N, C-alpha and C positions, 0 to 999 in steps of 0.2 A: 293643460288637459286638467279634464272635472274626473272624478271619480266615477260618471257614468264609462264617459270616455275609456280610461284607467283598462276596467272594469271588460268592456269589450272589445279591448284589444288586443288585452289577455285571453280571454277566452277563444278571439280566431287563433292569435298564436300558439295555442296550447291543440285547439283542432286541428292548425296543419301541421306539427313536429311533435307534440305531444311531448314526453320526459325531455325531451332537447329543447324546450324554448324558453325554461330554464337558463339552461344556458348559451341559447344567443341572447336573451334579453341583457344580461351581466355581460356578453361583448360588447353588446351595442351601451351599455353604460360607461366601459372602457373607455371605447373609440370614440365619444363622444365626449368623454373629460380629458381624453391630451388632447382632441384639437380645441378647445376648448368651449367646444357648446355645454355652458352651465346648466342652458333651459331643458335641450335635450335630456342633458344625463339625468336628471332629475326625473322629466317623463319615464325614461326606461329605468328608473329604482323605481318610480312606482308600478310601474308594470309587473317588476322584475317579484315585488311583494305581495302582486297580486294573482301573479302565476304557483308561490308556492304557496297560496289559499286553495287555489286550484286542483296542484297534484298530490295522487295521494300519498299514506306516510309511507318511508321509507319502512322496511324489513331492517330487524333488529338482529 
């Protein structure tokens, strides 16, 4: 998955799920790693990282 696709997917996921999008992406990473789908897990790691840049900072 190229950088543009990652960013587009992250934006769509964030629009649909809001602050829960990062957790959903992480769940996908874990599922794909457990099933041995390394490529898909890597794609979802990139999406998770992109989502972290889209999410507003947490209050401290």
